[in-house]
C-alpha positions as CSV (number, residue, x, y, z in Angstrom):
1,M,0.0,-0.1,0.0
2,R,1.5,3.2,-0.9
3,H,1.8,6.3,1.6
4,P,-1.2,8.7,1.4
5,D,1.4,11.6,1.6
6,N,4.3,10.4,-0.3
7,E,4.4,9.0,-4.0
8,N,7.7,7.2,-3.1
9,A,6.5,5.5,-0.2
10,V,5.2,2.2,0.8
11,L,3.9,0.3,3.6
12,L,6.0,-3.0,5.1
13,W,3.9,-5.3,7.0
14,H,2.0,-8.1,8.5
15,G,5.6,-9.9,9.1
16,T,7.3,-11.0,12.2
17,A,9.6,-9.0,14.4
18,P,10.9,-8.8,18.1
19,F,9.7,-6.5,20.7
20,S,13.3,-5.0,20.4
21,L,12.5,-3.6,17.1
22,R,9.4,-1.7,18.1
23,H,9.3,2.2,17.8
24,P,10.1,4.1,21.0
25,S,6.9,5.5,21.0
26,V,5.0,2.3,21.6
27,K,4.6,2.0,25.2
28,K,2.2,-0.9,24.9
29,V,2.0,-4.0,22.6
30,G,-1.5,-4.5,21.5
31,I,-2.6,-8.3,20.7
32,A,-5.3,-8.7,17.7
33,P,-6.7,-11.5,15.6
34,P,-4.4,-12.4,12.6
35,W,-5.3,-10.3,9.6
36,I,-5.7,-12.8,7.4
37,L,-7.1,-15.7,9.4
38,K,-10.4,-14.6,10.4
39,G,-12.1,-16.5,13.4
40,T,-8.3,-17.4,15.0
41,P,-7.8,-16.2,18.7
42,P,-6.1,-12.8,19.2
43,S,-2.5,-14.0,19.1
44,S,-0.8,-11.2,16.4
45,P,1.4,-8.5,18.2
46,Q,0.4,-5.0,16.8
47,F,2.9,-2.5,16.7
48,R,5.2,0.1,14.7
49,L,8.6,-0.8,14.1
50,K,11.6,1.3,14.8
51,D,12.9,4.2,12.7
52,G,16.0,3.9,10.3
53,P,17.9,2.9,7.1
54,L,16.5,-0.3,5.5
55,T,17.7,-2.7,3.1
56,V,14.8,-4.8,1.2
57,C,15.4,-7.8,-0.6
58,R,13.2,-10.3,-2.7
59,F,14.6,-13.5,-4.2
60,D,13.0,-15.6,-6.9
61,G,13.5,-17.8,-9.8
62,D,11.9,-18.5,-13.2
63,S,13.4,-21.2,-15.8
64,G,16.7,-22.0,-14.2
65,C,17.7,-18.5,-13.5
66,H,17.7,-16.7,-10.1
67,R,17.5,-13.1,-9.1
68,L,17.7,-11.2,-5.8
69,G,15.9,-8.1,-6.0
70,I,17.8,-5.2,-3.3
71,G,17.3,-1.7,-2.7
72,H,17.7,0.6,0.1
73,G,15.0,2.6,1.7
74,R,14.3,4.4,5.1
75,T,11.4,4.5,7.7
76,L,9.1,7.8,7.7
77,P,6.3,8.3,9.6
78,G,2.7,7.3,8.2
79,P,-0.6,6.2,9.7
80,A,-1.0,3.6,12.2
81,T,-2.1,0.0,10.9
82,R,-2.3,-3.6,12.2
83,E,0.4,-6.0,13.0
84,F,4.2,-5.4,13.1
85,Y,4.5,-2.2,10.2
86,A,7.0,0.6,9.3
87,W,6.5,2.9,6.2
88,M,9.6,2.9,3.9
89,E,10.6,5.6,1.5
90,V,12.6,5.0,-1.4
91,D,14.4,7.1,-4.3
92,D,11.6,6.4,-7.0
93,W,8.7,3.7,-5.7
94,P,7.0,3.9,-9.4
95,R,10.6,2.3,-10.6
96,W,10.8,-0.2,-8.1
97,E,7.2,-1.2,-8.6
98,R,7.7,-1.6,-12.1
99,Q,10.7,-3.8,-11.6
100,I,9.2,-6.0,-8.9
101,M,5.6,-6.5,-10.8
102,Q,7.9,-7.3,-13.9
103,G,10.0,-9.5,-12.1
104,P,10.1,-12.9,-11.4
105,Y,9.0,-11.5,-7.5
106,I,6.2,-13.0,-5.6
107,H,4.6,-11.3,-2.8
108,H,7.0,-11.3,0.2
109,C,10.2,-9.6,1.2
110,S,13.0,-9.6,3.6
111,A,14.1,-6.4,5.4
112,V,16.9,-5.5,7.7
113,Y,17.9,-2.2,9.6
114,D,21.0,-1.1,7.4
115,H,22.3,-0.2,4.2
116,C,23.7,-3.4,3.0
117,A,22.9,-3.9,-0.6
118,D,26.5,-3.6,-2.0
119,V,27.2,-6.5,0.1
120,L,24.4,-8.6,-0.9
121,E,25.1,-7.4,-4.6
122,E,28.6,-8.4,-4.3
123,A,27.9,-12.0,-3.0
124,C,25.5,-12.3,-6.0
125,R,28.6,-12.5,-8.0
126,Y,30.0,-15.8,-6.3
127,I,27.0,-17.6,-6.6
128,P,26.2,-19.3,-10.1
129,H,22.8,-18.9,-11.8
130,L,22.2,-16.0,-8.9
131,T,21.9,-12.2,-10.6
132,A,21.5,-9.1,-8.1
133,E,18.9,-6.6,-9.4
134,R,19.2,-3.3,-7.9
135,Y,15.7,-1.3,-7.4
136,D,17.7,1.8,-6.2
137,K,19.7,2.6,-8.8
138,Q,18.1,3.9,-12.0
139,V,19.3,1.7,-15.0
140,R,20.9,3.3,-17.5
141,E,19.2,3.1,-21.0
142,E,21.7,2.9,-24.4
């Protein structure tokens, strides 16, 4: 979901995270039913994640070739929502979205607090049949 006031920001949510990653403003963690499993008992912690730099990556493959989509972002304030969540701003969300949608990428991603995409990109050079695809670097058209 896009941020309501920033065209380069998107919601990261419904994952898992330790309580140590909750935003300092979160004094009490709520518990609610999981958003997708209607009728199950409340068991899903609800809190905003802390602020900071992020690296996001998505892994998938098609026809024997695999790609690791990687990009840097940072958290920013946004509307409260359910489960674990952070709003992430990137350099050009419409470009990211095109790469992800055309990709062979599926729904989920991984995120870590740091800017380490360069390390992941370098590691891909040493893994056969794995190509790094940077979301946060504009591709030059020849």
